[in-house]
N, C-alpha and C positions, 0 to 999 in steps of 0.2 A: 431689799427682800429679792432673794431672786424669784424668778417665773415657776420655778417649783415648789419655791415654797408657794404662796401664791395659791398652788395647784390647791394644795395640801390645805392651805386657809380654806380656800372654798369649800372642800370635801367636807374640815373638823365642821365648818362652823352649819353643814347641812345637815350633821349628826351622821354622813355615811361610811360606811366600810368599803376599805378598798375595794372590795367584791364587790359590791354596787353602785359604789362609782366607776369602777371599771365597765361592769357591765351596761351600766345607762349608755355609756360612752361606745361599747360594740369591742371590749380593750379587756385581759388580762390584770387580775390585781398584781403581779409584780411586773406590768408596763406600767401603772399609777406609779405606785412606791419609788420604782428607778427612776420616773418624770419626777416625783416631790425630794427622790435624794441627792439631785443632779447629776445622777450618774448616765441620763439621758436627754438628750433636750425637749425641750417641746416641742412638736410640731406645727404647722399651719394646719394640719386638718384636724387634730384635737384641739387645737385650741379653739376652731370655728365650733369645735361639737361639743366643747364647754361652757361654752358661749349661748350656744343655741339650745343644748338641754337645763338649764340652769338659769338661763337669762342671768350671767354675766358682764359686764363692762366689757369691751377687746379692750380698751384701754387702760383697764385697772390690770387685765390680766395680762401684758403684752409689759407692759411698764408703770407698771401702779400712781396712775394719775384717776382722781376722780376718787369715786365710790366702787365699790367690790360690785353690789347691782342696781 
């Protein structure tokens, strides 16, 4: 599973739209979509924001190890 796929899994598990997920991170929904679809890479800033905003395990987000939350 790619980092983008894990971002999508987080968003889906929280029942958030691209827009609501992006708003919480200060991003536009198309930017989130591009990360989820692998067109853009997950940035350091975005990874940290996701972990902080949604209490996501950084190790899981980056490498797929451990639990999501």
